[in-house]
C-alpha positions, 0 to 999 in steps of 0.5 A, a space after each residue: 843835601 837839603 838846604 834848611 837854613 832856618 836861623 836867618 828867617 824872621 820869626 823862625 827862632 820862636 816857632 819852636 816855642 809857639 803855643 798856637 794850636 793847630 787845627 788838628 791833633 796829629 798822633 804820630 807813631 815813632 819808634 813804637 811810641 805814639 806822640 800827640 802833636 797839637 801846637 805849632 811849637 810841638 810840630 816845629 820841634 818834631 820836624 826840625 829835630 829829626 835829621 835832614 837825611 830823614 826828610 830828604 825824600 820829602 824835602 819840598 813838603 818838609 820845607 813847606 811845612 817848616 815855612 808854614 809853621 814859622 808863619 803860623 808862629 808869627 800869625 795865628 791866622 795862618 794855622 790852617 795852612 800850617 796844619 795842611 802843610 804838616 798833614 801833607 808831609 805826614 801823610 806822604 811820609 806815612 807817619 799817620 
């Protein structure tokens, strides 16, 4: 079981609404559709709306990306780290 308790972490509640731009735009293919992800909010919603089971194999990278995106939502200077964490997750999950 993956322990993803995002509700208790400060700043995480508004991460899904963040318009802070990532350093890169990720084009992810999901169910035959290409989705462009270029903001912290879009990335946060994408990786938290999929079920925990889908991320189980990558739980450490997933946790790192969620935490990094939450940090970038609070402080835009952390968007470089958030982009790197998201890239690592997407590459490992073969979504790019």
